[in-house]
C-alpha positions as a printed NumPy array, in Angstrom:
array([[ -0.134,   0.128,   0.014],
       [  1.815,   3.498,  -0.643],
       [  2.75 ,   6.089,   1.709],
       [  0.494,   8.862,   2.709],
       [  1.74 ,  11.902,   0.116],
       [  1.504,   8.856,  -3.114],
       [  0.488,  11.084,  -6.399],
       [ -2.383,   8.347,  -6.775],
       [ -3.677,  11.314,  -3.228],
       [ -3.895,  14.08 ,  -5.283],
       [ -6.431,  15.496,  -7.533],
       [ -9.009,  14.479,  -8.758],
       [-11.562,  10.965,  -8.768],
       [ -8.467,   8.896,  -9.944],
       [ -8.895,   5.374, -10.982],
       [-11.347,   3.718,  -8.912],
       [-10.526,  -0.603,  -8.691],
       [-12.541,  -3.865,  -7.419],
       [-10.818,  -6.869,  -6.012],
       [-12.794,  -9.946,  -6.272],
       [-12.642, -13.403,  -5.601],
       [-15.326, -16.206,  -7.394],
       [-16.141, -20.272,  -8.211],
       [-18.344, -21.081, -10.014],
       [-20.043, -17.799, -10.293],
       [-19.828, -17.839, -14.364],
       [-23.493, -17.079, -15.078],
       [-23.686, -14.18 , -12.705],
       [-20.817, -11.91 , -13.848],
       [-21.29 , -10.292, -17.241],
       [-24.382,  -8.205, -15.32 ],
       [-22.25 ,  -7.814, -12.111],
       [-19.596,  -6.571, -14.494],
       [-22.03 ,  -4.293, -16.266],
       [-23.636,  -3.121, -13.47 ],
       [-19.952,  -1.696, -12.2  ],
       [-18.382,  -0.489, -14.796],
       [-21.428,   1.504, -15.395],
       [-21.448,   3.448, -12.602],
       [-17.851,   4.203, -12.712],
       [-15.381,   1.599, -12.109],
       [-12.201,   1.115, -13.513],
       [-10.77 ,  -1.989, -13.05 ],
       [-11.664,  -5.057, -12.191],
       [ -8.977,  -7.7  , -10.784],
       [-10.633, -11.306, -10.045],
       [ -9.122, -13.73 ,  -8.572],
       [-10.358, -17.982,  -9.667],
       [-10.012, -21.62 ,  -7.933],
       [-11.481, -25.164,  -8.857],
       [-14.076, -23.671, -11.351],
       [-16.243, -25.88 , -13.139],
       [-18.626, -23.401, -15.363],
       [-16.399, -21.872, -17.579],
       [-15.659, -19.141, -14.978],
       [-12.03 , -19.441, -15.041],
       [-11.997, -19.233, -19.191],
       [-14.876, -16.499, -19.72 ],
       [-12.823, -14.269, -17.449],
       [ -9.498, -14.944, -19.333],
       [-11.77 , -13.83 , -22.221],
       [-12.702, -10.906, -20.646],
       [ -9.676, -10.213, -20.009],
       [ -8.254, -10.729, -23.494],
       [-11.367,  -8.256, -24.3  ],
       [ -9.615,  -5.646, -22.05 ],
       [-12.55 ,  -5.746, -19.71 ],
       [-11.415,  -6.997, -16.644],
       [ -7.681,  -8.793, -15.172],
       [ -7.991, -12.372, -13.846],
       [ -5.356, -13.939, -12.036],
       [ -5.439, -18.041, -11.16 ],
       [ -6.455, -17.867,  -6.983],
       [ -2.144, -18.708,  -5.059],
       [ -4.348, -20.151,  -1.98 ],
       [ -2.601, -23.369,  -1.975],
       [  0.372, -21.885,  -1.81 ],
       [  0.409, -19.328,   0.028],
       [ -1.587, -21.93 ,   3.033],
       [ -4.53 , -19.691,   3.083],
       [ -8.546, -19.07 ,   2.138],
       [ -9.087, -18.411,  -0.835],
       [-10.513, -15.126,  -0.386],
       [ -7.344, -13.665,   2.2  ],
       [ -4.692, -15.335,  -0.138],
       [ -6.198, -12.76 ,  -3.391],
       [ -5.82 , -10.236,  -1.152],
       [ -2.816, -10.438,   0.234],
       [ -1.926, -11.291,  -3.361],
       [ -3.717,  -7.747,  -4.735],
       [ -1.618,  -5.591,  -3.059],
       [  1.491,  -6.358,  -5.504],
       [ -0.07 ,  -6.223,  -8.605],
       [  0.333,  -2.743, -10.531],
       [ -3.634,  -1.917, -11.011],
       [ -4.163,  -1.992,  -7.804],
       [ -1.105,   0.3  ,  -6.978],
       [ -2.256,   2.922,  -9.539],
       [ -6.091,   2.841,  -8.256],
       [ -6.842,   5.581,  -5.857],
       [ -9.647,   4.129,  -4.776],
       [-10.531,   0.411,  -3.955],
       [-12.965,  -2.011,  -3.497],
       [-13.136,  -5.381,  -2.338],
       [-16.767,  -6.823,  -3.005],
       [-18.188,  -9.943,  -4.386],
       [-20.318, -10.543,  -7.22 ],
       [-23.362, -11.336,  -5.131],
       [-22.224,  -7.502,  -3.532],
       [-23.807,  -4.487,  -5.266],
       [-22.569,  -0.998,  -4.986],
       [-26.378,   0.982,  -4.633],
       [-26.013,   4.98 ,  -4.688],
       [-28.704,   6.865,  -3.997],
       [-27.338,  10.378,  -4.757],
       [-27.24 ,  12.026,  -7.611],
       [-26.981,  10.141, -10.904],
       [-25.913,   6.68 ,  -9.109],
       [-22.159,   6.893, -10.071],
       [-19.539,   6.496,  -8.137],
       [-18.727,  10.524,  -9.01 ],
       [-21.945,  11.075,  -8.018],
       [-21.166,   9.877,  -4.564],
       [-17.658,  11.319,  -4.203],
       [-18.852,  14.691,  -5.164],
       [-21.964,  13.795,  -1.84 ],
       [-19.026,  13.587,   0.811],
       [-16.008,  14.907,  -1.239],
       [-13.891,  15.415,   2.003],
       [-14.195,  11.527,   3.03 ],
       [-11.19 ,   9.21 ,   2.529],
       [-12.808,   5.762,   3.53 ],
       [-16.76 ,   4.781,   2.95 ],
       [-18.256,   2.458,   4.889],
       [-21.353,   0.485,   2.78 ],
       [-23.831,  -0.663,   4.726],
       [-25.448,  -4.389,   3.701],
       [-28.902,  -4.571,   2.869],
       [-29.3  ,  -8.297,   2.89 ],
       [-31.711,  -8.993,   0.104],
       [-33.613, -12.425,   0.051],
       [-35.091, -14.892,  -2.459],
       [-38.31 , -13.33 ,  -3.044],
       [-39.787, -16.654,  -3.476],
       [-38.37 , -17.364,  -6.268],
       [-37.404, -20.963,  -6.521],
       [-36.491, -21.367, -10.161],
       [-33.296, -20.63 , -11.543],
       [-33.85 , -18.287, -14.597],
       [-31.104, -16.266, -16.654],
       [-32.424, -13.202, -16.017],
       [-30.168,  -9.873, -14.054],
       [-30.282, -10.209, -10.67 ],
       [-30.847,  -7.02 ,  -9.921],
       [-34.695,  -7.289, -11.655],
       [-35.425, -10.701, -10.043],
       [-34.997,  -9.962,  -6.636],
       [-36.797,  -7.431,  -5.01 ],
       [-37.186,  -8.324,  -1.183],
       [-34.692,  -7.206,   1.358],
       [-33.891,  -6.326,   5.156],
       [-35.494,  -3.174,   6.498],
       [-32.775,   0.079,   6.62 ],
       [-33.334,  -0.887,  11.119],
       [-31.997,  -4.57 ,  10.785],
       [-29.894,  -5.197,  14.057],
       [-30.271,  -9.131,  13.284],
       [-28.624, -11.39 ,  12.517],
       [-24.977, -10.499,  13.371],
       [-24.053, -10.068,   9.897],
       [-27.345,  -7.688,   8.623],
       [-25.734,  -4.377,   9.285],
       [-21.811,  -5.978,   7.941],
       [-20.579,  -3.66 ,   5.512],
       [-17.639,  -3.125,   3.37 ],
       [-15.579,  -0.018,   2.916],
       [-14.426,   1.826,  -0.342],
       [-11.111,   4.028,   0.72 ],
       [ -8.72 ,   5.97 ,  -0.8  ],
       [ -4.985,   4.17 ,  -1.259],
       [ -2.785,   6.485,   0.104],
       [ -1.366,   4.253,   2.731],
       [ -3.837,   5.123,   5.676],
       [ -3.882,   1.139,   6.013],
       [ -1.03 ,  -0.788,   5.701],
       [ -2.816,  -4.703,   3.914],
       [ -6.244,  -5.213,   2.323],
       [ -8.955,  -6.896,   4.199],
       [-12.185,  -8.316,   3.38 ],
       [-14.521,  -5.929,   5.097],
       [-12.275,  -2.917,   5.677],
       [ -8.018,  -1.834,   5.197],
       [ -6.769,  -3.206,   8.079],
       [ -2.997,  -2.456,   9.818],
       [ -3.767,   1.406,  10.403],
       [ -0.97 ,   3.031,  10.524],
       [ -0.583,   4.645,  13.892],
       [  0.62 ,   8.037,  13.103],
       [ -1.908,   8.458,  10.411],
       [ -4.673,   8.352,  12.865],
       [ -5.79 ,  12.538,  11.918],
       [ -5.926,  12.063,   8.758],
       [ -8.808,   9.642,   8.369],
       [-11.824,  10.715,   7.195],
       [-14.25 ,   7.362,   7.074],
       [-18.231,   8.218,   7.085],
       [-21.076,   5.552,   6.448],
       [-23.274,   5.213,   3.802],
       [-25.633,   8.483,   4.548],
       [-21.944,  10.894,   4.855],
       [-22.069,  10.785,   8.369],
       [-18.574,  10.037,   9.788],
       [-17.041,   6.91 ,  12.057],
       [-16.518,   7.046,  15.447],
       [-12.47 ,   6.143,  16.393],
       [-12.986,   3.408,  18.029],
       [-14.095,   2.139,  14.574],
       [-10.954,   2.677,  12.783],
       [ -8.688,  -0.855,  13.518],
       [-11.25 ,  -3.298,  13.508],
       [-14.853,  -2.092,  12.799],
       [-16.558,  -4.234,  10.166],
       [-20.223,  -3.775,  10.987],
       [-22.85 ,  -1.201,  11.945],
       [-24.595,  -0.163,  14.721],
       [-27.405,   2.309,  16.34 ],
       [-25.57 ,   4.811,  16.256],
       [-23.727,   4.195,  12.461],
       [-25.456,   2.807,  10.016],
       [-27.015,   5.101,   7.551],
       [-27.891,   4.379,   3.772],
       [-29.181,   8.054,   2.245],
       [-26.34 ,   7.627,   0.116],
       [-24.959,   4.547,  -0.604],
       [-25.904,   1.096,   0.774],
       [-24.662,  -2.178,  -0.48 ],
       [-27.096,  -5.254,  -2.434],
       [-25.967,  -7.944,  -0.874],
       [-28.085, -10.809,  -2.617],
       [-26.294, -13.264,  -0.575],
       [-28.69 , -16.725,  -0.993],
       [-30.58 , -15.612,  -5.102],
       [-33.054, -18.086,  -6.07 ],
       [-33.482, -21.789,  -4.368],
       [-32.088, -23.306,  -6.849],
       [-28.869, -21.529,  -7.123],
       [-28.706, -21.663,  -3.664],
       [-27.945, -25.675,  -3.79 ],
       [-24.84 , -25.063,  -6.792],
       [-23.808, -22.305,  -4.148],
       [-23.748, -24.729,  -0.842],
       [-22.174, -27.43 ,  -3.233],
       [-19.202, -24.705,  -4.43 ],
       [-18.326, -23.879,  -0.49 ],
       [-17.034, -20.794,   0.79 ],
       [-14.268, -18.475,   0.259],
       [-13.178, -16.838,   3.142],
       [-14.612, -19.877,   6.386],
       [-14.07 , -22.679,   4.049],
       [-14.59 , -24.777,   6.722],
       [-18.607, -23.241,   7.695],
       [-21.325, -25.562,   5.717],
       [-24.034, -23.021,   3.982],
       [-26.826, -25.106,   5.045],
       [-30.539, -24.28 ,   6.124],
       [-29.216, -21.877,   9.184],
       [-27.44 , -19.8  ,   6.885],
       [-30.267, -19.666,   4.219],
       [-32.629, -18.634,   7.042],
       [-30.053, -16.029,   8.487],
       [-29.596, -14.26 ,   4.785],
       [-32.778, -14.552,   2.852],
       [-34.723, -11.619,   4.25 ],
       [-37.734, -11.416,   2.802],
       [-39.17 ,  -8.28 ,   4.798],
       [-40.025,  -5.546,   2.475],
       [-39.775,  -4.061,  -1.049],
       [-36.599,  -2.222,  -2.388],
       [-35.989,  -0.74 ,  -5.328],
       [-33.669,   1.918,  -5.086],
       [-31.555,   0.265,  -7.736],
       [-33.94 ,  -0.302, -10.484],
       [-33.325,   3.771, -11.63 ],
       [-29.88 ,   2.731, -11.976],
       [-29.73 ,  -0.708, -13.975],
       [-30.791,   1.414, -17.348],
       [-26.983,   1.615, -17.734],
       [-26.206,  -1.748, -16.502],
       [-28.295,  -2.87 , -19.079],
       [-26.524,  -0.737, -21.855],
       [-22.97 ,  -2.114, -20.824],
       [-24.49 ,  -5.935, -20.823],
       [-25.666,  -5.703, -24.335],
       [-22.951,  -4.105, -25.166],
       [-20.418,  -7.216, -23.844],
       [-23.783,  -9.782, -24.962],
       [-23.169,  -8.484, -28.812],
       [-19.925, -10.05 , -28.343],
       [-20.462, -13.647, -30.127],
       [-17.477, -15.266, -28.093],
       [-18.014, -13.556, -24.95 ],
       [-22.086, -14.521, -25.413],
       [-21.198, -18.788, -25.948],
       [-19.221, -17.823, -23.039],
       [-22.11 , -17.146, -21.026],
       [-24.372, -19.184, -22.105],
       [-22.216, -21.94 , -21.601],
       [-22.143, -21.549, -17.685],
       [-25.57 , -20.942, -18.249],
       [-25.711, -24.409, -19.564],
       [-23.24 , -25.716, -16.664],
       [-25.247, -23.596, -13.083],
       [-28.607, -25.4  , -15.353],
       [-27.072, -28.939, -15.069],
       [-25.386, -28.815, -12.071],
       [-29.095, -27.366, -10.464],
       [-30.063, -30.659, -11.904],
       [-27.61 , -32.944, -10.792],
       [-28.352, -32.183,  -6.801],
       [-31.801, -31.792,  -6.973],
       [-31.607, -35.515,  -8.086],
       [-29.8  , -36.437,  -5.123],
       [-32.032, -37.757,  -1.974],
       [-29.99 , -34.504,   0.379],
       [-30.1  , -32.086,  -2.288],
       [-33.701, -32.735,  -3.121],
       [-35.031, -33.322,   0.764],
       [-33.016, -29.488,   1.108],
       [-34.784, -27.785,  -2.192],
       [-37.723, -28.841,  -0.183],
       [-36.985, -27.397,   2.827],
       [-35.429, -23.99 ,   1.071],
       [-38.993, -23.75 ,  -0.447],
       [-41.485, -24.817,   2.462],
       [-44.144, -22.27 ,   3.403],
       [-42.293, -22.601,   6.584],
       [-39.227, -20.801,   5.103],
       [-40.681, -18.588,   3.251],
       [-42.761, -17.046,   6.549],
       [-39.377, -16.894,   8.446],
       [-37.923, -14.983,   6.086],
       [-40.699, -12.621,   6.888],
       [-40.227, -12.52 ,  10.265],
       [-36.95 , -11.669,  11.38 ],
       [-37.147,  -8.257,  12.687],
       [-39.162, -10.471,  15.343],
       [-36.107, -12.746,  16.55 ],
       [-33.34 , -12.218,  19.05 ],
       [-29.986, -12.947,  18.549],
       [-29.57 , -16.515,  19.892],
       [-32.529, -17.854,  17.279],
       [-29.925, -16.768,  14.807],
       [-27.295, -18.765,  16.061],
       [-29.159, -21.66 ,  16.903],
       [-31.295, -21.957,  13.269],
       [-34.358, -22.502,  11.959],
       [-35.402, -25.872,  14.203],
       [-35.223, -23.782,  17.375],
       [-38.306, -21.779,  16.122],
       [-42.191, -23.441,  17.264],
       [-44.64 , -23.388,  14.414],
       [-47.002, -21.098,  16.663],
       [-44.932, -18.75 ,  16.537],
       [-43.682, -19.099,  12.311],
       [-48.168, -18.463,  12.504],
       [-47.755, -14.919,  14.03 ],
       [-48.433, -11.628,  12.064],
       [-45.227, -10.716,  10.788],
       [-47.119,  -6.402,  11.055],
       [-48.527,  -7.16 ,  14.627],
       [-45.716,  -6.704,  17.483],
       [-44.349,  -9.689,  18.985],
       [-40.491, -11.288,  20.734],
       [-39.366, -14.535,  20.531],
       [-35.753, -15.986,  21.91 ],
       [-34.316, -18.691,  22.93 ],
       [-31.473, -19.911,  25.222],
       [-28.472, -20.594,  23.273],
       [-27.607, -24.226,  23.4  ],
       [-24.438, -25.707,  21.375],
       [-22.498, -24.382,  18.972],
       [-23.519, -21.842,  16.163],
       [-25.782, -23.273,  13.707],
       [-24.124, -23.146,  10.492]])
């Protein structure tokens, strides 16, 4: 990471870069790429590993055509989780060293800028003195969509958690868009890490409403609180589950960070919040569609996309043909789980830590609009 006086920090908006990791995300790449290019990102660096759906070959193609930079994830030789290995490697990449603004987001996360014309420049103009911007998650659920369809994620899934959503613990997690000026020593999943202690006073870290974050967040903060959450200028739409069918593939694929944790029914319960409809990103999608159409007009790119879609569909069919995943799909799409996706605000933290099995049927039958609260005593390990 550069020193505070680096030329990259001086004047203008500068280049903006994303670092991300992917494994078997082929059907979802082009929409995500088109969207973030359309709002102003210049450089996108993607690390992949162990792909079987054409994700890596598509990204190699996109690199040859100048849209991204692709790298094989060196996590095995580095003996690190894939996401951490990618971030450490990215620090040495010229495209990251040259960027003025950097963020580390995933392919299921969309930066939803609500000010001006929805571009990065509009966001930077709204907080001209900020050098770090926390973008708090809005957890978007599956909206009761069961089947995978080759349609934009941002158009299919319109229901999410309310703004005031303290629970589960992950609901107010954030990612950080930050200036690459040496305030911190290294990249991190949620925010840069390794604060240079002599630079405390140079940090101007704001939340998604442009309000300053307290100093106690500077070293290790990664999630918003009642005092620090804000969505007025920017939020991070997090489509963690997508359709129930696509979630089968996600579970089978495994994680890029907490690689030892299953993405089972408890994960679906925590991340699948369908409480309310939220359309703020819709007014920005014309820009995405224009860029997506340009990408799909290239026959090679279109063929690569269709190949990944076919692989995704085949994997879904393969998984649903097994007893284990057939039963899992039936659980995900059951009336009980659909109802629970609208009740999150009524549950205590221990319910999310314990999993949906601790919730009695009479609680599931409660009115989502009524005033009530349910929690349990935590017993045993956290459910994943």
